Backbone bond lengths (Angstrom), bond angles and torsions (degrees), N, CA, C in turn:
res aa  C-N    CA-C-N  psi(-1)  N-CA   C-N-CA  omega(-1)  CA-C   N-CA-C  phi
1 M - - - 1.467 - - 1.523 109.87 -
2 G 1.330 117.61 134.27 1.455 121.66 179.28 1.504 111.73 -66.38
3 E 1.343 114.77 159.16 1.462 119.92 -178.23 1.518 112.23 -59.68
4 Y 1.342 116.05 -33.93 1.462 118.90 -178.47 1.522 111.10 -82.84
5 G 1.330 116.64 -16.12 1.458 119.62 176.41 1.511 112.84 -71.33
6 K 1.331 115.94 -29.76 1.474 120.17 -179.35 1.527 112.05 -67.59
7 P 1.353 118.57 -52.44 1.470 116.55 176.41 1.509 112.20 -63.57
8 A 1.345 116.77 -27.84 1.465 119.46 178.95 1.526 110.65 -64.10
9 M 1.336 117.25 -35.04 1.460 120.43 177.36 1.522 110.83 -66.39
10 L 1.327 117.12 -41.65 1.460 120.99 -179.66 1.529 110.81 -67.54
11 I 1.327 115.70 -41.04 1.461 119.55 177.98 1.527 109.78 -67.75
12 G 1.347 115.96 -38.85 1.461 120.22 179.44 1.527 112.00 -61.72
13 L 1.350 116.08 -39.20 1.448 119.43 177.68 1.522 110.73 -61.50
14 F 1.304 116.49 -42.23 1.466 119.98 178.09 1.522 111.33 -62.50
15 V 1.326 116.35 -42.94 1.459 120.75 -179.48 1.530 110.51 -61.24
16 V 1.348 116.12 -43.64 1.463 120.39 179.04 1.519 111.14 -61.19
17 L 1.335 116.91 -45.06 1.461 120.27 179.65 1.535 111.06 -65.35
18 A 1.344 116.22 -39.91 1.456 119.40 179.29 1.524 111.56 -64.23
19 I 1.313 117.12 -40.78 1.464 120.73 177.12 1.530 109.73 -64.19
20 G 1.333 115.85 -42.29 1.463 120.17 176.93 1.514 112.10 -59.21
21 A 1.354 116.48 -40.57 1.458 120.41 179.14 1.531 111.03 -64.10
22 M 1.326 116.11 -38.78 1.474 119.55 179.20 1.522 111.49 -68.25
23 I 1.336 116.29 -36.63 1.451 120.40 179.10 1.541 110.71 -67.06
24 I 1.325 115.40 -43.06 1.474 119.85 -179.11 1.517 110.69 -66.58
25 G 1.328 116.44 -37.21 1.454 120.01 178.74 1.512 112.94 91.11
26 P 1.316 116.89 -173.06 1.470 121.41 -176.20 1.527 112.69 -56.77
27 I 1.328 115.67 140.62 1.455 122.49 175.82 1.537 107.43 -113.86
28 P 1.326 118.57 108.04 1.467 120.40 -178.53 1.533 111.73 -75.31
29 Q 1.327 114.62 154.95 1.461 120.48 173.48 1.524 108.72 -85.53
30 P 1.347 118.41 110.45 1.471 118.74 179.96 1.521 111.21 -64.02
31 Q 1.299 116.74 132.04 1.466 120.15 179.28 1.522 111.68 -70.10
32 T 1.333 116.90 -18.62 1.450 121.08 176.28 1.527 111.46 -68.69
33 Y 1.332 116.66 -15.79 1.472 120.85 178.18 1.534 110.72 -58.40
34 H 1.319 116.56 -32.74 1.469 120.68 -175.92 1.530 112.35 -79.77
35 D 1.328 117.03 -5.16 1.475 121.27 -176.82 1.522 109.12 -94.43
36 F 1.326 116.96 83.50 1.450 121.80 -175.19 1.526 112.00 -82.86
37 A 1.305 115.38 156.44 1.466 121.13 -174.35 1.520 112.08 -65.07
38 D 1.329 116.68 -44.67 1.466 120.21 -173.01 1.532 109.38 -102.55
39 S 1.313 116.75 100.03 1.465 121.44 -179.84 1.525 112.25 -107.99
40 R 1.317 116.78 17.18 1.457 120.00 -176.43 1.519 110.80 -67.99
41 A 1.319 115.69 146.62 1.458 122.90 178.01 1.522 109.32 -108.81
42 F 1.310 116.79 137.95 1.454 122.66 173.93 1.532 108.21 -134.00
43 W 1.333 115.62 142.30 1.455 121.64 177.23 1.542 111.08 51.63
44 G 1.322 115.80 34.47 1.454 120.56 176.86 1.525 114.90 77.68
45 I 1.335 117.25 7.75 1.461 121.18 179.60 1.515 109.26 -104.05
46 E 1.333 116.93 116.60 1.467 121.21 178.14 1.531 110.35 -66.96
47 N 1.338 115.25 146.30 1.477 120.56 177.69 1.523 110.65 52.20
48 F 1.327 114.57 46.58 1.470 121.86 -167.56 1.527 112.77 -52.19
49 N 1.332 118.26 -50.50 1.467 120.27 -174.00 1.522 112.85 -65.42
50 D 1.342 116.50 -38.92 1.458 119.60 177.61 1.521 111.74 -69.02
51 V 1.326 117.06 -26.59 1.461 120.72 177.52 1.533 110.44 -79.40
52 I 1.324 116.88 -52.62 1.450 121.53 -173.48 1.520 112.49 -68.24
53 S 1.329 117.16 -26.18 1.479 120.26 -179.34 1.517 111.99 -71.19
54 N 1.339 117.98 -2.26 1.460 121.12 175.23 1.526 112.16 -84.20
55 L 1.317 118.13 -11.94 1.460 120.98 -177.79 1.529 113.70 -59.27
56 P 1.348 119.57 -35.79 1.472 118.47 177.29 1.522 114.15 -58.20
57 F 1.338 117.78 -27.44 1.460 119.67 176.38 1.533 110.74 -62.07
58 G 1.311 116.00 -41.74 1.451 119.21 177.66 1.514 111.83 -62.52
59 V 1.333 115.79 -40.09 1.470 120.46 -178.89 1.530 111.06 -64.60
60 V 1.338 116.44 -52.96 1.467 119.31 -177.06 1.529 110.89 -70.02
61 G 1.349 117.71 -29.60 1.456 119.87 177.26 1.513 111.86 -65.39
62 V 1.315 117.30 -47.08 1.484 121.64 177.54 1.507 109.99 -64.90
63 W 1.327 116.69 -41.44 1.478 121.16 177.89 1.534 109.59 -59.84
64 G 1.314 116.27 -43.55 1.453 119.97 -179.94 1.517 112.08 -63.72
65 L 1.323 117.74 -43.02 1.467 121.12 178.53 1.531 110.21 -62.86
66 W 1.332 115.93 -43.64 1.459 119.10 177.21 1.533 111.45 -60.03
67 T 1.322 116.36 -39.87 1.472 120.54 178.70 1.518 111.44 -63.33
68 V 1.325 117.33 -45.42 1.475 120.79 -179.29 1.518 110.70 -61.48
69 F 1.322 117.64 -47.82 1.465 120.32 -177.91 1.545 111.54 -68.18
70 S 1.326 115.89 -31.19 1.469 119.53 176.08 1.528 110.25 -67.63
71 L 1.327 115.90 -42.21 1.470 120.64 178.36 1.521 111.09 -64.27
72 R 1.318 117.10 -39.40 1.466 120.00 177.66 1.527 110.92 -65.82
73 K 1.316 116.88 -37.46 1.458 120.92 -176.98 1.515 112.09 -63.79
74 V 1.338 116.58 -37.18 1.468 120.28 -178.99 1.521 112.41 -94.06
75 G 1.315 116.63 5.64 1.467 120.15 176.79 1.508 114.73 80.96
76 A 1.334 117.50 13.23 1.469 120.80 -179.53 1.518 111.59 -76.77
77 I 1.321 117.82 -19.69 1.449 121.89 169.96 1.517 106.10 -112.51
78 G 1.335 114.89 102.17 1.446 119.72 -167.47 1.510 115.52 -98.38
79 R 1.332 117.39 -46.03 1.461 119.12 -173.75 1.513 111.13 -68.28
80 K 1.324 114.96 142.04 1.464 120.42 -179.87 1.526 110.61 -60.58
81 G 1.304 116.41 127.92 1.463 121.72 177.63 1.513 115.00 88.72
82 D 1.349 118.56 -7.92 1.464 120.40 -177.77 1.526 112.08 -63.00
83 A 1.307 116.80 -30.51 1.479 120.03 -175.10 1.519 112.31 -79.18
84 W 1.332 118.18 -23.11 1.461 119.59 -170.24 1.519 114.78 -60.79
85 P 1.346 120.12 -42.14 1.469 118.27 178.19 1.523 112.48 -59.54
86 Y 1.334 116.60 -35.84 1.459 120.38 -179.14 1.534 111.68 -75.67
87 I 1.331 116.29 -36.25 1.457 120.09 176.17 1.534 109.97 -62.01
88 V 1.335 116.04 -44.97 1.460 120.33 178.87 1.524 110.01 -65.22
89 L 1.333 116.38 -42.06 1.473 120.39 179.81 1.520 111.14 -58.35
90 F 1.319 117.46 -53.24 1.471 120.04 -173.40 1.528 111.36 -73.39
91 A 1.326 117.18 -33.14 1.473 119.11 174.60 1.519 110.22 -63.78
92 S 1.325 116.61 -39.04 1.462 120.82 177.87 1.520 110.84 -65.19
93 V 1.337 116.59 -39.17 1.467 120.19 178.80 1.525 110.34 -62.52
94 V 1.338 117.75 -39.52 1.464 120.48 175.94 1.526 109.62 -59.58
95 L 1.331 117.08 -42.75 1.460 121.39 -177.80 1.534 111.42 -71.39
96 V 1.344 117.63 -20.54 1.470 119.74 175.26 1.525 110.04 -59.98
97 T 1.313 117.05 -36.66 1.470 120.53 178.07 1.524 111.16 -55.49
98 A 1.336 115.87 -45.60 1.467 119.51 179.84 1.525 111.15 -72.94
99 G 1.336 117.12 -46.92 1.453 120.85 -175.34 1.515 112.96 -64.87
100 S 1.311 116.35 -46.00 1.461 120.39 -177.96 1.513 111.07 -71.92
101 S 1.343 118.10 -35.92 1.469 120.17 177.14 1.527 109.99 -65.44
102 Y 1.328 116.59 -41.61 1.465 121.23 177.93 1.526 110.76 -60.38
103 Y 1.322 116.61 -41.44 1.463 120.31 179.06 1.523 111.38 -65.04
104 H 1.330 116.16 -48.23 1.463 119.78 -173.01 1.534 113.95 -71.18
105 L 1.319 116.65 -16.62 1.480 118.75 175.94 1.529 111.22 -66.35
106 A 1.328 116.66 -32.54 1.469 121.39 179.15 1.521 108.35 -156.28
107 P 1.340 118.01 77.77 1.467 121.75 -170.55 1.533 113.63 -61.67
108 D 1.341 114.99 127.58 1.459 122.44 169.88 1.525 106.93 -160.86
109 N 1.323 116.29 177.22 1.466 120.15 -175.73 1.527 112.51 -63.86
110 A 1.339 116.91 -41.49 1.465 120.46 -177.30 1.549 110.38 -61.28
111 R 1.325 116.18 -42.68 1.467 119.24 179.18 1.517 111.35 -75.10
112 L 1.324 117.74 -28.80 1.467 121.16 179.04 1.513 111.15 -62.49
113 F 1.334 116.97 -32.25 1.465 120.47 176.76 1.526 110.01 -57.26
114 W 1.333 117.49 -45.23 1.459 121.30 -177.81 1.535 112.75 -73.75
115 D 1.311 116.02 -20.26 1.468 121.08 171.33 1.523 109.68 -72.61
116 R 1.310 115.54 -47.73 1.462 120.23 -174.56 1.522 113.83 -75.77
117 L 1.328 117.75 -24.97 1.470 120.15 -175.30 1.533 112.05 -60.05
118 P 1.334 120.79 -56.71 1.477 118.37 179.94 1.510 112.70 -66.11
119 I 1.329 118.00 -30.82 1.468 120.92 176.45 1.521 109.71 -62.32
120 T 1.317 116.82 -45.99 1.460 121.30 -178.58 1.524 111.37 -65.03
121 V 1.330 117.34 -44.69 1.466 120.82 179.56 1.527 110.30 -60.99
122 G 1.321 117.16 -44.57 1.462 120.87 178.36 1.510 112.52 -64.20
123 F 1.325 116.65 -41.92 1.468 121.83 -179.68 1.527 110.29 -61.70
124 M 1.343 116.27 -44.86 1.461 119.52 -178.87 1.527 110.91 -71.66
125 A 1.332 117.92 -30.48 1.460 120.35 176.32 1.529 110.68 -66.02
126 L 1.332 117.44 -40.06 1.456 120.48 176.48 1.520 111.36 -63.35
127 F 1.329 116.64 -41.23 1.441 121.49 177.62 1.545 109.82 -60.85
128 A 1.322 116.64 -45.09 1.458 121.38 178.45 1.529 111.56 -61.82
129 A 1.350 116.79 -37.75 1.469 120.66 179.29 1.527 111.13 -60.87
130 F 1.333 116.11 -43.91 1.481 120.09 179.70 1.511 110.62 -68.27
131 V 1.325 117.73 -43.96 1.470 120.47 -176.13 1.518 110.44 -65.11
132 T 1.331 118.09 -47.38 1.465 120.22 -177.94 1.524 111.21 -67.34
133 D 1.315 117.85 -35.55 1.458 121.01 -179.99 1.524 110.92 -70.48
134 R 1.324 116.73 -44.72 1.455 120.79 -175.46 1.536 112.66 -73.14
135 A 1.315 116.81 -38.33 1.468 120.28 -174.41 1.532 112.77 -95.89
136 A 1.354 116.45 -1.25 1.461 119.31 -173.80 1.522 112.93 -63.14
137 S 1.325 117.27 -35.85 1.466 120.32 -176.36 1.537 112.42 -91.80
138 S 1.320 117.14 2.42 1.466 120.23 -178.71 1.517 110.35 -92.91
139 R 1.329 115.36 174.27 1.468 121.11 176.91 1.541 109.06 -64.89
140 F 1.318 114.93 -33.24 1.466 119.81 177.57 1.521 110.56 -62.09
141 G 1.331 114.41 -40.80 1.465 118.95 179.71 1.518 112.27 -69.38
142 S 1.350 117.55 -28.52 1.450 120.82 -179.87 1.526 112.96 -68.15
143 L 1.327 117.75 -9.93 1.470 121.00 178.97 1.523 111.26 -71.63
144 G 1.325 116.77 -12.56 1.467 120.15 175.53 1.518 114.29 82.29
145 I 1.338 117.45 21.27 1.463 118.98 -178.74 1.529 112.10 -92.77
146 G 1.326 116.65 -5.85 1.461 120.58 -177.89 1.520 115.40 -50.25
147 P 1.367 117.88 -50.58 1.476 119.52 -178.86 1.523 113.51 -62.84
148 W 1.328 116.67 -18.98 1.472 119.67 -177.77 1.520 112.63 -88.54
149 L 1.330 116.48 -14.28 1.475 118.78 -174.30 1.523 112.14 -67.37
150 L 1.337 117.51 -41.86 1.471 120.68 -178.43 1.533 110.86 -60.04
151 P 1.331 119.65 -55.45 1.480 117.65 178.41 1.519 113.19 -64.54
152 L 1.340 117.99 -31.51 1.459 120.21 179.56 1.524 111.15 -66.44
153 F 1.338 116.95 -47.18 1.460 120.82 -178.88 1.528 110.66 -66.10
154 I 1.334 116.75 -41.70 1.465 119.99 179.46 1.524 110.10 -62.86
155 A 1.321 115.81 -43.58 1.468 119.89 179.41 1.525 110.74 -60.57
156 A 1.332 117.24 -40.55 1.469 120.93 179.31 1.519 110.73 -62.22
157 G 1.332 116.65 -43.88 1.458 119.90 179.78 1.507 112.60 -66.55
158 V 1.329 116.96 -44.55 1.472 120.77 -179.18 1.523 111.31 -66.07
159 L 1.320 117.30 -41.09 1.456 120.53 178.04 1.519 111.81 -63.76
160 A 1.341 116.98 -36.52 1.459 120.58 176.70 1.529 110.98 -61.89
161 L 1.329 115.96 -40.10 1.472 120.42 177.94 1.519 111.82 -68.60
162 I 1.347 114.96 -42.85 1.467 118.87 179.13 1.530 110.16 -62.63
163 Y 1.318 115.93 -40.10 1.480 119.58 177.75 1.528 110.61 -60.54
164 W 1.341 116.22 -41.84 1.472 119.82 -179.86 1.532 111.18 -62.53
165 I 1.339 116.90 -49.55 1.466 118.39 -176.07 1.523 110.75 -69.80
166 W 1.331 118.02 -29.24 1.460 121.96 175.96 1.523 110.41 -66.13
167 T 1.323 116.13 -45.76 1.474 119.82 179.28 1.525 110.55 -66.66
168 E 1.322 117.12 -31.43 1.463 119.76 175.18 1.529 110.34 -62.70
169 S 1.343 116.24 -39.22 1.475 119.63 -179.52 1.529 111.56 -68.22
170 L 1.342 116.05 -20.29 1.463 120.80 178.13 1.524 111.70 -91.54
171 G 1.331 115.99 -2.15 1.453 120.54 -180.00 1.518 114.64 80.69
172 R 1.325 117.52 15.43 1.459 121.12 177.74 1.541 109.21 -139.01
173 G 1.305 115.33 59.25 1.459 122.11 -175.91 1.518 113.06 -53.97
174 D 1.326 115.46 137.39 1.461 121.71 -177.90 1.518 110.06 -137.69
175 L 1.329 115.27 113.27 1.457 122.74 -179.64 1.520 113.86 -92.38
176 S 1.322 118.28 -0.44 1.460 120.35 -169.99 1.537 113.02 -59.00
177 P 1.328 121.82 -43.39 1.471 118.98 176.62 1.524 112.38 -62.61
178 Y 1.336 117.21 -37.77 1.468 121.19 178.62 1.535 110.29 -65.01
179 V 1.334 116.55 -42.43 1.464 120.51 177.26 1.527 109.77 -61.75
180 L 1.323 116.66 -39.54 1.461 121.37 -179.06 1.519 111.07 -62.49
181 V 1.348 118.48 -46.44 1.451 120.17 -178.20 1.513 112.02 -73.89
182 Q 1.318 118.91 -14.57 1.448 121.95 173.51 1.525 110.89 -86.07
183 L 1.338 116.52 -41.80 1.452 121.26 -174.88 1.527 112.32 -75.94
184 Y 1.330 116.91 -39.98 1.461 119.25 -174.20 1.534 112.77 -59.16
185 P 1.351 120.58 -49.04 1.470 118.13 179.34 1.517 113.44 -59.82
186 I 1.341 117.16 -36.51 1.457 119.18 -179.42 1.524 111.42 -61.73
187 L 1.334 116.43 -39.19 1.468 120.75 179.07 1.516 112.02 -81.38
188 A 1.329 116.96 -33.26 1.461 120.57 -175.16 1.515 113.34 -77.92
189 L 1.336 118.82 -31.85 1.459 120.51 -174.72 1.529 113.60 -62.91
190 P 1.362 119.54 -46.08 1.471 117.28 175.48 1.530 112.79 -61.18
191 L 1.334 116.61 -38.12 1.463 120.53 176.66 1.519 110.27 -63.78
192 L 1.314 116.82 -42.65 1.473 121.83 179.04 1.519 111.14 -58.92
193 C 1.344 116.17 -45.23 1.479 119.78 -179.45 1.508 111.79 -64.95
194 G 1.355 116.71 -33.24 1.462 119.56 177.36 1.514 112.51 -72.43
195 L 1.320 117.14 -38.08 1.459 121.68 -178.75 1.523 111.97 -75.57
196 Y 1.319 116.63 -34.13 1.458 121.94 -177.19 1.543 108.43 -125.77
197 P 1.324 117.33 80.20 1.479 119.68 -175.88 1.524 114.64 -71.45
198 K 1.322 117.46 -21.59 1.461 120.33 -178.66 1.517 110.40 -79.49
199 A 1.343 116.59 127.76 1.465 120.05 -177.60 1.508 109.78 -151.61
200 R 1.317 116.07 156.12 1.469 121.68 178.24 1.527 110.72 -101.61
201 Y 1.320 117.59 -46.59 1.449 121.25 -172.56 1.536 114.11 -110.27
202 T 1.305 117.51 -29.18 1.452 121.75 -173.18 1.527 110.45 -96.65
203 G 1.331 116.28 147.85 1.454 121.32 -179.53 1.502 111.72 -131.09
204 G 1.343 116.70 134.39 1.449 121.05 -179.30 1.525 112.36 -61.67
205 G 1.338 116.98 -37.88 1.454 120.58 178.89 1.516 112.07 -63.14
206 Y 1.324 115.66 -41.31 1.462 120.02 177.27 1.525 110.75 -66.27
207 L 1.340 115.46 -36.40 1.458 118.72 178.58 1.523 110.71 -59.80
208 V 1.327 116.58 -39.44 1.461 119.66 178.60 1.528 110.37 -57.84
209 W 1.330 116.36 -44.95 1.462 119.24 -178.72 1.529 111.67 -70.92
210 I 1.311 116.91 -33.35 1.469 118.95 175.86 1.524 109.92 -61.36
211 I 1.345 116.07 -44.89 1.460 120.78 -179.74 1.517 110.89 -67.30
212 V 1.342 117.24 -38.64 1.470 120.61 179.59 1.537 110.21 -61.77
213 W 1.329 117.03 -47.72 1.464 119.29 -178.49 1.517 111.73 -69.42
214 Y 1.346 116.09 -37.26 1.462 118.74 177.20 1.523 110.63 -66.96
215 G 1.331 116.03 -40.02 1.468 120.70 176.65 1.522 111.16 -62.10
216 L 1.340 116.52 -42.21 1.462 120.11 177.82 1.523 110.31 -61.83
217 A 1.331 116.50 -39.46 1.466 120.56 178.21 1.528 110.70 -59.36
218 K 1.328 116.54 -43.61 1.476 120.32 -179.98 1.531 110.86 -66.01
219 V 1.326 117.15 -37.76 1.475 120.56 178.63 1.528 109.50 -64.91
220 L 1.323 116.28 -45.46 1.480 120.07 179.90 1.514 110.17 -63.38
221 E 1.318 117.81 -36.94 1.459 121.18 177.37 1.524 110.88 -64.80
222 T 1.327 116.91 -42.28 1.467 122.39 -177.61 1.521 111.01 -66.33
223 F 1.338 116.16 -39.23 1.469 120.48 -176.96 1.537 110.41 -106.62
224 D 1.300 114.33 45.98 1.465 122.23 -178.39 1.527 111.48 -54.29
225 R 1.321 117.11 -53.50 1.464 121.41 -175.92 1.521 112.04 -71.49
226 E 1.306 116.96 -38.86 1.470 120.69 -178.54 1.538 109.85 -63.80
227 V 1.333 116.43 -42.64 1.477 119.72 178.80 1.535 109.76 -65.14
228 F 1.317 116.56 -40.92 1.461 121.91 178.89 1.524 110.27 -58.62
229 A 1.334 116.19 -43.05 1.465 120.65 -178.79 1.528 111.45 -69.89
230 V 1.330 116.45 -42.86 1.470 121.03 -179.34 1.515 111.23 -62.61
231 L 1.330 116.72 -36.12 1.466 121.59 -178.94 1.512 112.96 -89.40
232 G 1.337 116.00 20.01 1.450 120.98 174.83 1.507 114.88 66.13
233 N 1.347 115.93 33.13 1.464 121.74 178.83 1.533 112.49 60.16
234 T 1.329 115.71 33.86 1.465 119.52 178.71 1.531 111.17 -96.33
235 I 1.336 117.93 -44.58 1.446 122.50 178.72 1.529 108.56 -147.64
236 S 1.288 115.64 140.94 1.473 119.73 -172.39 1.529 111.63 -93.32
237 G 1.320 115.04 167.56 1.453 120.28 176.59 1.519 112.13 -61.10
238 H 1.341 117.29 -37.49 1.459 119.76 -176.89 1.527 110.65 -69.06
239 S 1.315 118.13 -38.62 1.462 120.06 176.46 1.519 110.73 -63.23
240 L 1.340 116.45 -41.97 1.459 120.10 177.83 1.526 111.60 -69.40
241 K 1.324 116.61 -27.20 1.476 120.74 174.95 1.510 110.85 -57.61
242 H 1.353 116.33 -43.81 1.464 120.06 179.24 1.531 111.25 -60.50
243 L 1.317 116.59 -39.69 1.475 120.73 -179.70 1.524 110.41 -67.83
244 A 1.329 117.52 -42.82 1.467 121.11 -179.90 1.526 110.80 -64.62
245 A 1.331 117.46 -40.09 1.450 121.22 178.78 1.527 111.04 -65.63
246 A 1.344 116.52 -36.82 1.464 120.23 177.32 1.527 110.65 -65.86
247 V 1.322 117.34 -35.37 1.471 120.12 176.68 1.536 110.17 -64.56
248 A 1.339 117.48 -37.69 1.457 120.86 176.83 1.521 110.75 -59.19
249 V 1.325 117.07 -39.08 1.467 120.62 177.09 1.521 110.46 -68.12
250 F 1.343 116.70 -37.76 1.451 120.04 176.88 1.538 111.11 -60.59
251 V 1.315 117.67 -36.42 1.465 121.36 176.95 1.520 110.33 -60.72
252 V 1.335 117.08 -38.12 1.462 120.81 177.64 1.538 109.38 -62.73
253 I 1.322 116.69 -40.96 1.466 120.60 178.98 1.524 109.91 -61.69
254 R 1.329 116.76 -45.62 1.474 120.37 -179.91 1.522 110.75 -63.33
255 M 1.344 116.41 -37.78 1.457 120.69 177.32 1.527 111.09 -60.57
256 L 1.317 115.79 -44.71 1.474 120.20 179.38 1.516 111.77 -66.28
257 Q 1.329 116.91 -42.56 1.456 120.70 -179.68 1.527 110.36 -61.57
258 R 1.319 115.55 -47.22 1.466 119.78 -177.48 1.525 111.95 -68.46
259 N 1.298 117.17 -52.97 1.463 120.27 -174.84 1.520 112.29 -75.90
260 G 1.337 116.90 -32.96 1.456 119.63 -179.73 1.522 112.04 -67.38
261 Y 1.318 117.03 -51.48 1.465 119.69 -179.12 1.521 111.71 -69.15
262 D 1.333 117.33 -39.70 1.471 120.03 178.54 1.516 110.48 -64.87
263 G 1.322 117.07 -40.32 1.455 120.50 179.03 1.519 111.24 -64.13
264 A 1.315 117.61 -40.82 1.455 121.24 178.11 1.521 110.72 -64.57
265 A 1.329 117.25 -40.76 1.456 121.21 179.13 1.525 111.13 -63.25
266 Q 1.347 116.78 -40.80 1.457 120.68 178.61 1.528 111.40 -64.49
267 L 1.345 116.34 -38.94 1.449 119.18 178.87 1.528 111.35 -65.14
268 R 1.346 115.97 -40.47 1.463 119.75 179.61 1.522 111.08 -66.06
269 S 1.351 115.85 -40.68 1.470 119.03 -178.42 1.525 111.48 -72.36
270 G 1.357 115.87 -27.17 1.447 119.44 -179.93 1.526 111.65 -75.02
């Protein structure tokens, strides 16, 4: 396959999903989404477990930032701009603790925007990290668009969220662009790794585990009440969703530690 055929496949996938989104039409935000299984209050904090279970995001976010700056200090992240997607990712994860806690204290659409904003920015930053790393050594990467991918992807995610909250204010809420920017990276990343196997920082095996833990988080979120009932009303699916999503971020940290230090060692030995 030609070098330009590979990006054409990735762009084609996006076009297909975008057309599908237009055919399906507007996707409303169900108001039942805000009705979580565990609404118990402790120590004066409403929805305590759903709020406090966001703390791991702060832990892994700070850990991730420390890892990135440590790798830069020892020269394990060498190319100019390589660290920025990860800095944005982990900084966003830290902000998830604040945004998601704020939302869960009194769930509604207005607060949900501030929950989803750092999540979306971090998600798009991770996507940009994989794309720039995988395509950097290709002819596609030689076009010099790499530095533009991070702001472009983040802008797409943020605009999708702004569009949703704007349509909510008009009484015809539409989540379809937001769903598109969430779904496309999940489908595109395995394809990207197959098309561009050469990488410095990202690993296909780690991507599998990132997707597994993220997928588990979505399952736990979907079956919030069922998990709460099965576990004897001790902890809900949504609270466990936060923990599973934090583990997915931890996998990114391990990926950086392994590939970053190993890559630096190979460069020194070469």
